[in-house]
C-alpha positions as CSV (number, residue, x, y, z in Angstrom):
1,M,110.2,102.8,52.2
2,K,113.7,103.7,53.4
3,S,115.7,105.9,51.2
4,K,119.3,104.9,50.3
5,G,120.2,108.2,48.8
6,M,119.4,111.8,49.8
7,L,117.0,112.5,52.5
8,S,113.3,112.4,51.5
9,K,111.1,115.5,51.9
10,D,110.0,114.3,55.3
11,G,113.7,114.0,56.3
12,W,114.4,117.6,55.2
13,L,111.3,118.8,57.1
14,L,112.5,117.0,60.3
15,F,115.9,118.7,59.9
16,A,114.3,122.1,59.3
17,T,112.0,121.8,62.4
18,R,115.0,120.6,64.4
19,C,117.0,123.7,63.3
20,S,114.2,126.1,64.0
21,R,113.5,124.6,67.5
22,M,117.2,124.5,68.5
23,F,117.6,128.1,67.3
24,A,114.7,129.1,69.6
25,Y,116.2,127.1,72.6
26,G,119.6,128.7,72.1
27,L,118.0,132.1,71.8
28,L,116.2,131.8,75.1
29,S,118.8,130.0,77.2
30,V,121.3,132.8,77.3
31,V,118.8,135.3,78.7
32,L,116.2,133.2,80.5
33,M,117.6,133.4,84.0
34,L,118.4,137.1,83.5
35,Y,114.9,137.8,82.4
36,L,113.3,135.9,85.3
37,V,115.4,137.8,87.8
38,E,114.4,141.1,86.1
39,V,110.7,140.3,86.4
40,G,111.2,140.1,90.1
41,L,111.9,136.4,90.9
42,K,114.4,135.6,93.5
43,E,117.3,133.2,92.7
44,W,115.7,130.3,94.6
45,E,112.4,130.9,92.8
46,V,114.2,130.7,89.5
47,G,115.6,127.4,90.6
48,V,112.2,126.1,91.6
49,L,110.8,127.2,88.2
50,L,113.6,125.6,86.2
51,T,113.2,122.4,88.2
52,L,109.4,122.3,87.7
53,T,110.0,123.0,84.0
54,L,111.9,119.8,83.7
55,F,109.3,117.9,85.9
56,G,106.5,119.1,83.6
57,D,108.5,118.1,80.5
58,T,108.9,114.7,82.0
59,A,105.2,114.1,82.5
60,I,104.1,115.6,79.1
61,S,106.9,113.9,77.2
62,L,106.2,110.5,78.8
63,W,102.6,110.7,77.9
64,L,103.2,111.9,74.3
65,T,106.1,109.7,73.3
66,T,104.8,106.5,74.7
67,T,101.6,106.9,72.7
68,A,103.0,108.6,69.6
69,D,103.3,105.3,67.6
70,R,99.7,104.7,68.3
71,I,98.1,108.1,67.9
72,G,100.4,109.3,65.2
73,R,103.9,110.9,65.2
74,R,102.8,113.9,63.2
75,R,100.0,114.7,65.6
76,T,102.3,114.3,68.6
77,L,104.8,116.8,67.1
78,I,102.1,119.3,66.4
79,V,100.9,119.2,70.0
80,G,104.4,119.7,71.2
81,A,104.9,122.8,69.0
82,L,101.6,124.2,70.2
83,L,102.7,123.8,73.9
84,M,106.0,125.6,73.0
85,A,104.2,128.6,71.5
86,L,101.8,128.8,74.4
87,A,104.6,128.7,77.0
88,G,106.4,131.6,75.2
89,V,103.2,133.7,75.2
90,V,102.5,133.2,78.9
91,F,106.1,134.1,79.8
92,L,105.7,137.3,77.8
93,A,102.3,138.2,79.4
94,T,103.1,137.9,83.1
95,G,105.8,138.0,85.8
96,N,103.6,136.2,88.3
97,F,105.5,133.3,89.8
98,V,102.6,130.9,90.0
99,L,101.5,131.6,86.4
100,L,105.1,131.2,85.2
101,V,105.4,127.9,87.0
102,I,102.2,126.6,85.5
103,A,103.3,127.7,82.0
104,A,106.7,126.2,82.5
105,T,105.3,122.9,83.8
106,I,102.7,122.4,81.2
107,G,104.4,124.1,78.3
108,V,107.7,123.6,76.5
109,I,110.4,126.0,77.7
110,S,114.1,125.0,77.4
111,P,116.3,126.5,80.1
112,S,119.3,124.5,79.0
113,G,119.5,125.2,75.3
114,N,119.1,121.5,74.9
115,E,116.2,119.4,73.7
116,I,113.1,119.4,75.8
117,G,109.6,118.1,75.1
118,P,108.5,115.2,72.9
119,F,110.3,116.4,69.7
120,L,113.6,114.6,69.9
121,S,112.2,111.2,70.7
122,V,109.5,111.2,68.0
123,E,111.8,112.7,65.4
124,Q,114.4,110.0,66.1
125,A,111.8,107.3,65.6
126,A,110.6,109.0,62.4
127,L,114.1,109.4,61.0
128,S,114.9,105.7,61.8
129,H,111.8,104.8,59.9
130,I,112.8,106.6,56.7
131,V,116.6,105.9,56.5
132,T,118.5,102.6,56.2
133,D,120.0,101.1,59.3
134,D,123.6,101.5,58.1
135,R,123.0,105.2,57.7
136,R,121.4,105.8,61.1
137,T,124.4,106.9,63.1
138,D,125.6,109.3,60.3
139,I,122.1,110.8,59.9
140,F,121.9,111.3,63.7
141,A,125.3,112.9,63.6
142,W,124.2,115.4,61.0
143,Y,120.9,115.8,62.8
144,N,122.8,116.7,66.0
145,L,125.3,118.9,64.1
146,A,122.4,120.9,62.5
147,G,120.9,121.3,66.0
148,S,124.1,122.4,67.6
149,F,124.8,125.0,64.8
150,S,121.3,126.3,65.2
151,T,121.6,126.5,69.0
152,A,124.9,128.4,68.6
153,L,123.3,130.9,66.2
154,G,120.3,131.2,68.6
155,A,122.6,131.9,71.5
156,L,124.4,134.6,69.6
157,A,121.1,136.1,68.4
158,G,119.7,136.1,71.9
159,G,122.6,138.0,73.3
160,L,122.6,140.5,70.4
161,L,118.9,141.0,70.6
162,A,119.1,141.8,74.3
163,E,122.0,144.1,73.7
164,E,120.2,146.0,70.9
165,A,117.1,146.3,73.0
166,L,119.2,148.2,75.6
167,H,120.4,150.5,72.8
168,F,116.8,151.3,71.9
169,G,116.1,152.3,75.4
170,L,114.5,149.2,76.7
171,E,115.5,148.4,80.3
172,G,115.1,145.5,82.7
173,A,112.8,142.7,81.7
174,A,111.6,144.7,78.6
175,A,115.1,144.2,77.1
176,Y,114.6,140.5,77.0
177,R,111.0,140.3,75.7
178,P,111.9,140.4,72.0
179,V,113.7,137.1,72.6
180,L,110.5,135.6,74.0
181,W,108.4,137.0,71.1
182,A,110.8,135.2,68.7
183,Y,110.6,132.0,70.8
184,A,106.8,131.9,70.6
185,G,106.8,132.8,66.9
186,I,109.1,129.9,66.1
187,G,106.7,127.6,68.0
188,V,103.9,128.7,65.7
189,A,106.1,128.2,62.6
190,M,106.9,124.6,63.7
191,I,103.2,123.8,63.8
192,G,103.0,124.5,60.1
193,G,106.2,122.5,59.4
194,F,105.0,119.4,61.2
195,A,101.6,119.6,59.5
196,L,103.4,119.1,56.1
197,L,104.9,115.7,57.2
198,S,103.6,112.7,55.2
199,P,102.3,109.3,56.5
200,A,105.7,107.8,55.6
201,I,107.1,108.7,59.0
202,E,104.5,106.7,60.8
203,P,105.1,103.1,62.0
204,S,103.8,100.2,59.8
205,A,100.1,99.8,59.9
206,E,100.5,96.0,59.8
207,V,99.1,94.4,62.9
208,G,101.3,91.6,64.5
209,P,100.6,89.4,67.4
210,Q,99.4,91.2,70.5
211,R,102.2,91.8,73.0
212,K,102.1,92.9,76.6
213,T,103.7,96.4,76.8
214,I,105.0,98.6,79.5
215,L,105.2,102.3,78.5
216,G,105.0,101.2,74.9
217,L,107.9,98.7,75.2
218,H,107.8,94.9,75.0
219,E,110.8,92.8,74.1
220,S,113.4,95.5,74.8
221,R,111.9,97.0,78.0
222,W,114.6,95.7,80.4
223,T,117.5,96.9,78.2
224,I,115.8,100.3,77.9
225,F,115.0,100.5,81.6
226,K,118.7,99.8,82.4
227,L,119.9,102.4,79.9
228,S,117.4,104.8,81.3
229,L,118.8,104.6,84.8
230,L,122.3,105.3,83.5
231,F,121.1,108.2,81.3
232,A,119.2,109.6,84.4
233,L,122.5,109.7,86.4
234,D,124.3,111.4,83.5
235,S,121.5,113.9,83.1
236,F,121.4,114.6,86.9
237,G,125.0,115.6,86.7
238,G,124.5,117.6,83.5
239,G,121.6,119.5,85.2
240,F,124.1,121.3,87.4
241,V,125.6,123.0,84.4
242,I,122.8,123.6,81.9
243,Q,123.5,126.5,79.6
244,S,121.4,129.1,81.4
245,I,123.3,128.3,84.7
246,I,126.7,128.4,83.0
247,A,125.8,131.8,81.4
248,Y,124.6,133.1,84.8
249,W,127.8,131.9,86.5
250,F,130.0,133.7,84.0
251,H,127.8,136.8,84.4
252,V,128.1,136.8,88.2
253,R,131.8,135.8,88.5
254,Y,133.2,137.7,85.6
255,E,130.5,140.3,84.9
256,L,130.1,139.3,81.2
257,D,127.3,141.0,79.3
258,P,124.6,139.2,77.3
259,A,126.4,139.9,74.0
260,M,129.6,138.3,75.2
261,L,127.7,135.3,76.7
262,G,125.9,134.8,73.4
263,T,129.3,134.8,71.6
264,I,130.7,132.2,74.0
265,F,127.8,129.9,73.5
266,L,127.9,130.4,69.7
267,F,131.3,128.9,69.6
268,A,130.5,126.3,72.3
269,N,127.6,124.9,70.3
270,L,129.5,125.1,67.0
271,F,132.3,123.0,68.5
272,A,129.8,120.6,70.1
273,G,128.1,120.1,66.7
274,M,131.4,119.4,64.9
275,S,132.4,116.9,67.5
276,A,129.1,115.0,67.0
277,L,129.8,114.8,63.3
278,A,132.9,112.6,64.0
279,A,130.8,110.1,66.0
280,G,129.7,107.9,63.1
281,W,133.3,107.5,61.8
282,L,134.6,106.7,65.3
283,A,131.7,104.3,66.1
284,R,132.4,102.2,63.1
285,R,136.0,101.7,64.3
286,I,135.7,101.2,68.1
287,G,131.9,100.6,68.7
288,L,129.0,102.6,69.9
289,V,129.5,102.1,73.7
290,N,133.3,102.7,73.4
291,T,132.7,106.0,71.5
292,M,130.2,107.1,74.2
293,V,132.5,106.5,77.1
294,F,136.0,107.3,75.7
295,T,134.9,110.7,74.4
296,H,132.7,111.6,77.4
297,L,135.3,110.9,80.2
298,P,137.8,113.6,79.2
299,S,135.1,116.2,78.5
300,N,134.0,115.7,82.1
301,V,137.5,116.2,83.5
302,L,137.6,119.5,81.5
303,L,134.2,120.5,83.0
304,I,135.7,120.2,86.5
305,L,138.7,122.4,85.5
306,V,136.6,125.4,84.3
307,P,136.2,127.1,87.7
308,L,139.8,126.3,88.6
309,M,141.2,128.5,85.9
310,P,143.1,131.7,86.9
311,N,141.1,134.1,84.8
312,V,138.1,134.4,82.5
313,Y,140.1,133.8,79.3
314,W,141.3,130.4,80.6
315,A,137.9,129.5,81.9
316,I,136.3,130.2,78.5
317,G,139.1,128.3,76.7
318,V,138.6,125.2,78.8
319,L,134.8,125.4,78.5
320,L,135.1,125.6,74.7
321,L,137.6,122.7,74.7
322,R,135.2,120.7,76.7
323,F,132.4,121.4,74.2
324,S,134.6,120.3,71.4
325,I,134.4,116.7,72.5
326,S,131.3,116.7,74.8
327,Q,128.7,115.7,72.2
328,M,130.4,112.8,70.4
329,D,128.4,110.4,72.6
330,V,125.0,111.9,71.6
331,P,124.4,110.4,68.1
332,T,126.0,107.1,69.2
333,R,123.7,107.0,72.2
334,Q,120.7,107.7,70.0
335,A,121.7,105.2,67.4
336,Y,122.4,102.5,70.0
337,T,118.9,103.1,71.6
338,M,117.2,102.8,68.2
339,A,119.1,99.7,67.2
340,V,118.4,97.6,70.3
341,V,114.6,98.0,70.0
342,N,112.0,96.9,67.5
343,P,110.6,99.5,65.0
344,D,107.3,99.7,66.8
345,E,109.1,100.5,70.1
346,R,111.2,103.3,68.8
347,S,109.2,106.3,69.8
348,A,108.5,104.7,73.2
349,A,112.2,103.8,73.7
350,A,113.4,107.2,72.8
351,G,110.7,108.7,75.0
352,V,111.4,106.6,78.0
353,T,115.2,107.3,77.9
354,A,114.5,111.0,77.3
355,V,112.1,111.2,80.2
356,A,114.7,109.4,82.4
357,R,117.1,112.2,81.4
358,S,114.5,114.8,82.2
359,I,113.9,113.3,85.6
360,G,117.6,113.1,86.3
361,A,118.0,116.8,85.4
362,S,114.9,118.0,87.3
363,I,116.4,118.5,90.7
364,S,120.0,119.6,89.9
365,P,119.2,123.1,88.6
366,L,117.5,124.0,91.9
367,L,120.6,122.9,93.8
368,A,122.9,124.6,91.3
369,T,121.1,128.0,91.7
370,I,121.5,127.7,95.5
371,F,125.2,127.0,95.1
372,I,125.7,129.9,92.8
373,G,123.9,132.2,95.2
374,S,126.7,131.5,97.8
375,A,130.1,133.0,97.1
376,A,131.8,130.1,98.9
377,M,129.9,127.4,96.8
378,M,129.4,129.1,93.4
379,S,131.8,126.8,91.6
380,L,130.4,123.6,93.2
381,P,128.0,122.8,90.3
382,F,131.0,122.2,88.0
383,F,132.7,119.8,90.4
384,V,129.5,117.9,91.2
385,A,128.5,117.7,87.5
386,G,131.9,116.4,86.4
387,G,132.1,113.9,89.1
388,L,128.7,112.4,88.6
389,K,129.1,112.2,84.8
390,I,132.4,110.3,85.3
391,V,130.7,107.8,87.5
392,Y,128.1,107.4,84.7
393,D,130.8,106.7,82.2
394,V,132.3,104.0,84.3
395,L,129.0,102.3,85.0
396,L,127.9,102.4,81.4
397,Y,131.1,100.8,80.2
398,R,130.8,98.1,82.9
399,A,127.2,97.4,82.1
400,F,127.4,97.2,78.3
401,A,130.9,97.0,76.9
402,S,131.8,94.0,79.1
403,S,129.0,91.9,77.7
404,E,130.0,89.8,74.7
405,A,126.4,89.8,73.4
406,Q,126.2,93.6,73.5
407,V,129.6,94.0,71.8
408,K,128.5,91.7,69.0
409,K,125.3,93.6,68.7
410,Q,127.2,96.8,68.3
411,E,129.4,95.3,65.6
412,E,126.3,94.3,63.7
413,I,124.9,97.9,64.0
414,V,128.0,99.7,62.8
415,Q,129.0,97.4,60.0
């Protein structure tokens, strides 16, 4: 039964696991590329590994999320947490390129500081199941805010841990291993958290008429497939500027140390989280699609401006300004996706759109690392990312905001 008041115990558990996971992702993202270079990988090998990480996430997430409503959401989340812990352990244990690629492909490693694996899709479906429809966008906004704050704290902690390790005499890759120990430990803790979830998060056990499904979708599949293509384009652009790559760019261009990088991304993620909180208020006034597009466009212009700034202070300032409006589309996108599908399609819909985003982002990190390795092209990832994401905004607006039926649907959702 959906709660109209405070979050239920399951809701608080889902928020807690989200916070733990995003802290771990932020922790790792600031130092991951630095660590991989220190263990002996070349820049192009790091790019291949990051790309295969996202490809592996695509396959694993598609399988888990499209079957989660059938095999159980709680079981799916536990499997994801186990894969996260195992990936952390393998990264700790070896610097062998082949073994790292296998661990990154099968396991759950976040190079971007953003969500990866089946967690987000299944948690969205579970939250949609235990809150009322009129609270969905606001709950997702708080959910994203909590995640952004946790990523910010993780990014700061990752930089500080690496810096303190240097003070204790650890050098090279050893200075970054405490971060990987923490990452694996959080994965283990999440297994316990997911195990405490109740059957209330699962879809209804009532059996309706049999429907032909594709990837777990039936009535909503064409809408979701169209959204997925657009989300893949947006994510392809975003893959050029994932957090690990931006951190490495600042390290190479301005010689910033891990502690400073951690501080930058602390504030970046805090600003991103606060921007997401305003999404529910804005969506009720101008609609979900309008909120997605009209906040996303200026953030992408700011992204293009980052490498054009005259010095590091201006570059950091523009980056932080960009983060202050960049995430307002996230809870609205999530709420919109959940609203246009049936309850028994929610895990699959969230999973298919998330997988589309993973596919979109899977090639661009490899290209970005090649660009950064060249002095003449090192700023190109910002230009390509901003341009592609602007194209996405225009196409999204034309595909959905111009349709009277979709606009009416939005109005019904946000009332």
